[in-house]
C-alpha positions, 0 to 999 in steps of 0.5 A, a space after each residue: 500500500 502506498 499513499 501520497 498527500 497532495 498539499 499546497 501553499 494555499 487554496 486554488 493552486 493546482 492540487 486538484 489538477 495534479 491529483 486528477 493528472 496522476 489519477 488519469 495517468 494511473 487509469 491509462 498506464 497502471 489500470 492493472 493496479 487499483 487506485 483510490 482518491 480521497 478528499 481529506 475534508 471538503 467545505 462547499 461544493 467542488 472537488 468531490 463532485 469533480 472527481 465523481 464526474 471524471 472517474 465515477 464510472 471507473 474502478 477508481 474509488 472516490 471518498 470524502 469522509 467529511 463534508 460541510 456545506 459552508 465554503 470556509 475553513 473546516 473549524 469555522 464551517 463546523 461551528 456555523 453548522 453546529 457540528 464536530 470534526 471527527 478526525 478519527 472517522 477521517 482516519 478510519 476512512 483513509 485506513 480502509 481505503 489504504 487497505 483496499 487499494 494499491 495506491 491512494 491519492 489524498 488531496 488536502 484542503 487549502 494550504 499546509 498551514 490551513 486549519 483542520 480544527 481549532 488546534 491542528 493544521 493540514 501540516 499537523 495531520 500530514 506529520 502525525 499520520 505519516 503521509 508522504 507529501 508533495 507541495 504544489 506551488 503556484 508560479 507567480 510573484 512571491 512563489 519563492 517566499 511561499 515555498 520557503 515558508 511552507 517547507 519550513 512549516 513542513 519541517 517543523 511538523 515533521 512532514 515527509 515532504 518528498 518534492 515540489 510541483 510548480 503549477 501554472 494556473 494561468 497562461 505564463 511564459 517560460 521566462 516568467 516561470 524562470 523569473 518567478 519560480 527559479 528551480 535552482 534557487 528554490 531547491 538551494 533554499 529548501 533542499 527539496 527537489 522540484 519534481 516538475 511543472 504543471 502547465 496551464 490547461 484550458 480544459 482541466 477535464 481532458 483526461 488524455 491531456 492530463 495523463 500526458 502532463 503527468 507523464 512529464 513529471 518525475 513519476 518515479 519519485 511519485 510512484 515509489 513513495 512509501 510511508 515511513 
């Protein structure tokens, strides 16, 4: 059993695109092995529906053990809806999926520093649950500082951070990528490898294109990730 947590520096940075691309690649080239997708916690409508639309008719299992209607941070959503955040249920759901599947992709919500409860962040769960993690970083001005800060948080929380993926959420030139997110500088500052770049996609639901995009990433690092 192998598990990979897809985390980010913030919300709307490309976590869902990366998760979808990896699932599309798996479905295309590794269909002899089983895959599960889990959204850690969902608030509002979004990723669960996206995965069900794209993969609902396939052999890929899709679970979201805890959903809130209010599209804000989970502790705020839970408070407004007068509910609890039973992380033990989330953990049990993940454990069951891990036992049933050869590989599990877990998409986090928000960034590594986003709150899960009043006391815990995504980084806390990634560290405590010993989830191998990749960090998705949007290519924009400030990407270097965001990456350094998030890697520092990951180290503080003992997150098994395997690598960084750069993500282009809008059309951007090669020169801008080199200026905003210089690979050599980021790797020098963080001592974490950059495993590839997600290009801007006009249609983020094109599974053929997504599988092709995933094939250009350092998949050996992705698919060989074991737990501690």
